[in-house]
N, C-alpha and C positions, 0 to 999 in steps of 0.2 A: 472429542467433538471439535468441529471446526466452524469458523464463520468466514466471511469474505471481506476483502480489504475495503470495499465501498461502505461497509457497515461500521468501521472503526471511527471513534469520535476524535475530534480535534485534540491535539496534545498527547495522544497515545502513540506508543511504538508497537509495531507488529513485525513479526518475523514471517516472511513468505514461506509457506509450506508447499504449495503446489500451484502451478498455472496449468489450466486445462488445455492440453494440446489440440483437442477437438475444436476449440474456439478459433474462429477464423483470424482473429487479431493476436493470437498468442505469439507468433513470430515477431510481430511489431513490438509487443510489450517487452519481449526478451531483448530485441535490438536496442530498445531505449534504456536497458539496464536492469529491468526487473528479472529476478531469478530466485530459485529456491534457496533458502538460507539467508537471504538478504534482510536486514532490519531496516525498516523505513519508519519515519515519523510522519504522522498525519498532521498537516498544518491547517487545512480547512476541510470540513466534512460536508460541504454542500455539493453543488454541481457547477463547475468541475471540482473534483477532489484534488487538493494540492498536497503533494507529499515531498519530503526531503529525501532525495535519492542521490547518494554519493556526494552529499554536500550541496546539491543543486535543487532548487524548487522546480517541480515538474507538475503540470496540471493534467489530469485525466478525466474524461467523461465518466460519470458514475457507472454507466453500463459496461465500460471496458474493464472495470475492476470487479465485476460480478463473478468472474471466473478465476480470480486470484484468491486462493484460500489461505487462511492464517489460523493457527490454533487459538481457541478461545482463552486458554489459560495464559497465553503470552501477551494478550492485549492490555493487561493492567499496567504494564511498564510505562514509565515516562522518562525522557531524557532530560537531564539538567541543561537548560539553555537560556541564553539571554537574547535570542533572536526575537524579532517582532515581524509579524506577517503583514 
């Protein structure tokens, strides 16, 4: 069973399982560094959703992340961190 990145709560880590290539913005998401197998930490879960991507904070509109699937079983992880958002 899968869920989508825009549904992950603040402070959780998710591993990207799939980006829907039929989605018009999938190439842009990939160009920004999102790809299958990448672990990202959700820093804020509002709109925009801010994630830690390759050590950089990046904000995405919630609707852009509706086509990025992550396994439900993986979303319970948290990264030890001292960062503040």
